[in-house]
C-alpha positions as CSV (number, residue, x, y, z in Angstrom):
1,M,0.0,-0.1,0.1
2,F,1.2,3.5,-0.9
3,K,2.3,5.5,2.1
4,F,3.4,9.1,2.4
5,H,4.2,10.9,5.5
6,I,4.2,14.8,5.4
7,G,5.8,15.2,8.9
8,S,9.3,14.8,7.8
9,Y,8.8,17.4,5.2
10,F,7.2,19.8,7.7
11,E,10.2,19.3,10.2
12,D,13.0,19.9,7.5
13,F,11.1,23.1,6.6
14,V,10.9,24.4,10.2
15,L,14.7,23.3,10.5
16,W,15.6,25.3,7.4
17,L,13.6,28.3,9.0
18,K,15.8,27.9,12.0
19,D,19.1,27.6,10.3
20,N,18.4,30.6,7.6
21,F,16.2,33.1,9.5
22,D,17.3,32.8,13.0
23,F,18.2,36.6,13.2
24,I,14.6,37.2,12.4
25,F,13.4,34.9,15.4
26,D,15.8,36.7,17.5
27,F,14.3,40.1,16.6
28,I,10.7,38.8,17.4
29,K,11.7,37.3,20.7
30,N,13.3,40.6,21.5
31,I,9.9,42.4,20.7
32,L,7.6,39.5,22.4
33,E,10.1,39.5,25.5
34,G,10.2,43.2,25.9
35,S,6.7,43.9,25.6
36,I,5.6,41.0,28.1
37,D,8.1,42.1,30.7
38,G,7.7,45.7,30.4
39,L,3.8,45.3,30.7
40,E,4.4,43.0,33.6
41,A,6.6,45.5,35.2
42,L,4.2,48.3,35.0
43,L,1.3,46.2,36.4
44,N,3.7,45.3,39.3
45,F,4.5,48.9,39.9
46,L,1.1,49.5,41.5
47,P,0.2,47.6,44.9
48,S,-2.3,44.9,44.6
49,I,-5.3,47.0,46.0
50,V,-4.6,49.9,44.1
51,L,-4.6,48.0,40.8
52,I,-7.8,45.9,42.0
53,L,-9.7,49.2,42.6
54,L,-8.7,50.7,39.3
55,I,-9.7,47.5,37.4
56,G,-13.1,47.6,39.3
57,L,-13.6,51.2,38.2
58,L,-13.0,50.4,34.6
59,A,-15.6,47.6,34.8
60,W,-18.0,50.1,36.5
61,K,-17.4,52.5,33.9
62,V,-18.0,50.2,30.7
63,T,-20.3,47.7,32.2
64,S,-22.2,48.0,35.5
65,K,-21.8,48.4,39.4
66,G,-22.7,44.4,39.7
67,V,-19.7,43.8,37.5
68,A,-17.5,46.2,39.1
69,I,-18.3,44.5,42.5
70,F,-17.6,41.1,41.0
71,T,-14.4,42.4,39.7
72,I,-13.2,43.6,42.9
73,L,-14.2,40.6,45.1
74,G,-12.8,38.2,42.6
75,L,-9.5,39.9,42.2
76,L,-9.4,40.1,46.1
77,L,-9.9,36.4,46.3
78,I,-7.1,35.7,43.9
79,D,-5.0,38.0,45.9
80,A,-6.0,36.0,49.3
81,M,-4.9,32.9,47.8
82,E,-1.6,34.2,47.1
83,L,-2.0,33.9,43.3
84,W,-1.6,37.5,42.4
85,Q,1.9,37.5,41.1
86,A,1.0,34.3,38.9
87,T,-2.1,36.4,37.9
88,I,-0.1,39.4,36.8
89,S,2.3,37.2,34.8
90,T,-0.7,35.7,33.0
91,L,-2.4,38.9,32.5
92,A,0.7,40.4,31.0
93,L,1.3,37.4,28.7
94,V,-2.3,37.7,27.5
95,L,-2.4,41.4,26.9
96,S,0.5,41.5,25.1
97,S,0.0,38.6,22.9
98,S,-3.7,39.7,22.4
99,L,-2.3,43.3,21.4
100,I,0.3,42.0,18.9
101,T,-2.6,39.7,17.5
102,L,-4.8,42.5,16.8
103,L,-2.1,44.7,15.2
104,I,-1.6,41.9,12.9
105,G,-5.1,40.6,12.6
106,I,-7.2,43.6,12.0
107,P,-5.0,44.9,9.2
108,L,-5.4,41.4,7.4
109,G,-9.3,41.4,7.9
110,I,-9.4,44.7,6.3
111,L,-7.0,43.8,3.4
112,A,-9.2,40.5,3.1
113,S,-12.5,42.8,2.9
114,K,-10.9,44.7,0.1
115,N,-9.6,42.0,-2.2
116,D,-11.6,38.8,-2.9
117,R,-8.6,37.2,-4.3
118,F,-6.6,37.6,-1.0
119,D,-9.8,36.6,0.9
120,R,-9.7,33.3,-0.7
121,I,-6.2,32.7,-0.1
122,L,-6.3,33.7,3.5
123,R,-9.4,31.5,4.5
124,P,-7.8,28.1,4.1
125,I,-4.7,29.4,6.2
126,L,-7.2,30.8,9.0
127,D,-9.0,27.4,8.9
128,F,-5.6,25.5,9.5
129,M,-4.8,27.8,12.3
130,Q,-7.9,27.4,13.9
131,T,-8.3,23.8,14.0
132,M,-4.8,22.7,14.3
133,P,-4.6,21.5,18.1
134,A,-2.9,24.0,19.9
135,F,0.0,21.7,21.4
136,V,1.3,21.3,17.7
137,Y,2.1,25.0,17.9
138,L,4.4,24.4,20.9
139,I,6.9,22.3,18.9
140,P,8.1,24.8,16.1
141,A,7.7,27.7,19.0
142,V,10.0,26.1,21.2
143,L,12.7,25.2,18.4
144,F,12.6,28.9,17.4
145,F,12.4,30.7,21.0
146,S,13.5,27.9,23.4
147,L,11.7,27.6,26.6
148,G,9.9,30.6,28.4
149,K,7.3,33.1,27.8
150,V,8.1,33.9,24.2
151,P,7.3,30.7,22.6
152,G,4.0,30.7,24.5
153,A,3.3,34.0,23.4
154,F,4.0,33.2,20.0
155,A,1.8,30.0,20.1
156,T,-0.8,32.0,21.4
157,I,-0.8,34.8,18.9
158,I,-1.1,32.1,16.1
159,F,-4.0,30.2,17.9
160,S,-6.1,33.3,18.8
161,M,-5.6,35.3,15.5
162,P,-8.5,34.0,13.1
163,P,-11.5,35.3,15.1
164,V,-10.2,39.0,14.9
165,V,-9.4,38.5,11.1
166,R,-12.6,36.8,10.0
167,L,-15.0,39.3,12.2
168,T,-13.0,42.4,10.8
169,N,-13.4,41.2,7.3
170,L,-17.0,40.1,7.8
171,A,-17.8,43.5,9.5
172,I,-16.6,45.8,6.7
173,R,-18.1,43.7,4.2
174,Q,-21.6,44.0,5.7
175,V,-21.6,47.7,5.9
176,P,-24.6,48.9,4.0
177,T,-24.0,49.5,0.4
178,E,-26.1,52.6,0.5
179,V,-23.9,54.0,3.2
180,V,-21.0,53.5,1.3
181,E,-22.5,54.9,-2.1
182,A,-23.7,57.9,-0.2
183,A,-20.1,58.5,1.2
184,R,-18.5,57.9,-2.3
185,S,-20.9,60.5,-3.8
186,F,-19.9,63.0,-1.4
187,G,-16.3,62.6,-2.6
188,S,-14.9,60.4,0.3
189,T,-11.5,58.8,-0.5
190,S,-10.8,55.3,0.1
191,K,-8.9,56.2,3.4
192,Q,-11.7,58.5,4.6
193,M,-14.3,55.9,3.6
194,L,-12.5,53.1,5.7
195,F,-11.7,55.3,8.8
196,K,-14.8,57.6,8.7
197,V,-17.5,55.3,7.5
198,Q,-16.7,51.4,7.2
199,L,-14.6,51.2,10.6
200,P,-17.0,53.1,12.7
201,I,-20.0,51.0,11.6
202,A,-18.1,47.8,11.6
203,L,-16.6,48.4,15.1
204,P,-19.3,46.4,17.5
205,T,-18.5,43.4,15.3
206,I,-14.8,44.1,15.1
207,L,-15.1,44.5,19.2
208,A,-16.5,41.1,19.3
209,G,-13.5,39.7,17.5
210,I,-11.4,41.1,19.9
211,N,-13.2,39.6,22.8
212,Q,-12.9,36.3,21.0
213,T,-9.3,36.8,20.6
214,I,-8.5,37.6,24.3
215,M,-10.7,34.5,25.5
216,L,-8.7,32.3,23.1
217,A,-5.4,33.7,24.3
218,L,-6.5,33.0,27.8
219,S,-7.5,29.8,27.0
220,M,-3.7,29.0,25.9
221,V,-2.7,29.7,29.6
222,V,-2.3,26.2,30.8
223,I,-0.8,24.8,27.5
224,S,1.9,27.5,27.5
225,A,2.7,26.7,31.1
226,M,4.1,23.2,29.5
227,I,6.9,25.1,28.0
228,G,7.9,27.4,30.8
229,S,5.6,30.5,30.1
230,G,4.6,30.5,34.0
231,G,1.6,32.3,35.5
232,L,-1.6,30.6,36.5
233,G,-1.0,27.8,34.0
234,K,2.2,26.7,36.1
235,V,0.0,26.8,38.8
236,V,-2.7,24.4,37.5
237,L,0.1,22.4,36.0
238,R,1.9,21.9,39.2
239,G,-1.4,20.7,40.7
240,I,-1.7,18.2,38.0
241,Q,1.9,17.1,38.3
242,E,2.0,16.7,42.1
243,Y,-1.5,15.6,42.7
244,K,-2.2,18.6,44.7
245,I,-6.2,19.0,43.8
246,G,-6.3,22.0,45.9
247,L,-3.6,24.0,44.4
248,G,-5.0,23.0,41.0
249,F,-8.4,24.1,41.9
250,E,-7.2,27.5,43.1
251,G,-5.3,28.1,39.9
252,G,-8.3,27.1,37.7
253,V,-10.6,29.3,39.7
254,A,-8.3,32.4,39.3
255,V,-8.3,31.5,35.5
256,V,-12.0,31.4,35.3
257,I,-12.2,34.9,37.4
258,L,-9.8,36.6,35.1
259,A,-11.6,35.1,31.9
260,M,-15.1,36.5,33.4
261,I,-13.5,40.0,34.2
262,L,-11.9,40.0,30.5
263,D,-14.9,39.2,28.8
264,R,-17.3,41.4,30.7
265,I,-14.9,44.5,30.2
266,T,-14.4,43.8,26.5
267,Q,-18.1,43.3,25.9
268,G,-18.8,46.6,27.7
269,F,-16.7,48.4,25.3
270,G,-18.9,46.8,22.5
271,D,-22.0,47.8,24.2
272,L,-20.8,51.3,24.9
273,N,-20.0,51.6,21.1
274,K,-23.5,50.3,20.1
275,N,-25.1,52.9,22.4
276,K,-23.5,55.8,20.7
């Protein structure tokens, strides 16, 4: 029977990238490492109670008093469980990865909405990125960047990018044709059309994509801990490896609280935009 394994070809391709473009991966590593460490240092600059109150105030402004109370109580519980530092590490990793993902993903979505050929090329790539098991991304990530936070961030960026690209593309394509024609009839340039007409109308859907990106990035916490990214994922992983049920449960609760807070706040920004 005919046999054909593509794994060896992929391995050769990855090793070729490593041998010939190591300087690019070093550059990427420096950017990711600098952004994660910088954000983590910024978050650690404030005492935990001050940061908790600031996040609670943000939740109140963009959502409701109930969400703000939950945010403050949830973060106080995390602090009481002595998981604050791990939470800050996780938050820095998630926010840094999400920001880089958005800086890449939103322009790709805009370009795909403007060019049908590019959209057709991009769609199967996004399918591949979205359906490939997350563990698979860790293999080349470790080879390119060794162990630590950077390969975790790299794998997170790849895994969490498809939603924001797809929803940005969809949102701009769904802008009513009559609105576009009206703007064009008033002499709008392509740049004005994009930034003053299409993006403002598409923003609620784009914000939904941003929300999904952040949630997917957070879902990579435990997986990326397997390659040394630390944070709450490391706490959960220790609970599994050392059969410490209580420790693993506390780490899991902290991840859930953080996920709910980020979800409600990002949804709140979307609701604020709809009400304008």
